[in-house]
C-alpha positions as semicolon CSV with decimal commas, in nm:
position;residue;x (nm);y (nm);z (nm)
1;M;2,559;-3,472;0,411
2;K;2,885;-3,439;0,560
3;A;2,895;-3,383;0,951
4;G;3,073;-3,082;1,083
5;I;3,096;-2,864;0,765
6;H;2,774;-2,648;0,787
7;P;2,757;-2,348;0,986
8;E;2,534;-2,356;1,318
9;L;2,203;-2,160;1,240
10;K;2,080;-1,943;1,521
11;E;1,757;-1,761;1,591
12;T;1,801;-1,405;1,444
13;K;1,558;-1,112;1,514
14;F;1,492;-0,876;1,263
15;I;1,342;-0,519;1,352
16;C;1,210;-0,251;1,138
17;G;1,168;0,121;1,133
18;C;0,841;0,090;1,127
19;G;0,820;-0,155;1,410
20;N;0,737;-0,480;1,223
21;H;0,962;-0,747;1,367
22;F;1,000;-1,102;1,290
23;E;1,245;-1,414;1,359
24;I;1,435;-1,629;1,147
25;Y;1,731;-1,872;1,144
26;T;2,057;-1,748;1,023
27;V;2,429;-1,792;1,085
28;K;2,453;-1,420;1,212
29;G;2,252;-1,455;1,519
30;G;2,123;-1,175;1,754
31;T;1,943;-0,882;1,640
32;V;1,948;-0,712;1,313
33;Y;1,785;-0,361;1,228
34;L;1,604;-0,272;0,893
35;E;1,531;0,052;0,740
36;V;1,248;-0,057;0,519
37;C;1,049;-0,404;0,508
38;S;0,764;-0,564;0,327
39;N;0,526;-0,401;0,535
40;C;0,652;-0,028;0,474
41;H;0,868;-0,011;0,158
42;P;0,640;0,154;-0,123
43;F;0,696;-0,115;-0,400
44;Y;0,568;-0,371;-0,180
45;T;0,258;-0,164;-0,041
46;G;0,135;-0,023;-0,351
47;K;0,198;0,350;-0,254
48;L;0,481;0,402;-0,530
49;R;0,385;0,664;-0,763
50;A;0,655;0,608;-1,038
51;K;0,712;0,239;-1,164
52;P;1,099;0,173;-1,170
53;K;1,266;0,167;-1,511
54;F;1,293;-0,208;-1,512
55;L;0,900;-0,249;-1,488
56;E;0,865;-0,003;-1,797
57;L;1,073;-0,186;-2,041
58;T;0,826;-0,377;-2,262
59;G;0,988;-0,644;-2,535
60;Q;1,311;-0,431;-2,565
61;T;1,622;-0,609;-2,659
62;I;1,961;-0,493;-2,602
63;E;2,192;-0,553;-2,914
64;K;2,539;-0,573;-2,888
């Protein structure tokens, strides 16, 4: 790898509205506030009542 061409990674703290927080390294750094995360989003928690349209497609092909 060439030296000096890659951006510096900084620790970034992500805070969700549900109270969940986690830290990862990104080029942005600082604090990012989220509306939803994997702990509170209905799709990931199993509380989604209707399946999204892309999950209802079974074996259909699009003809051009």
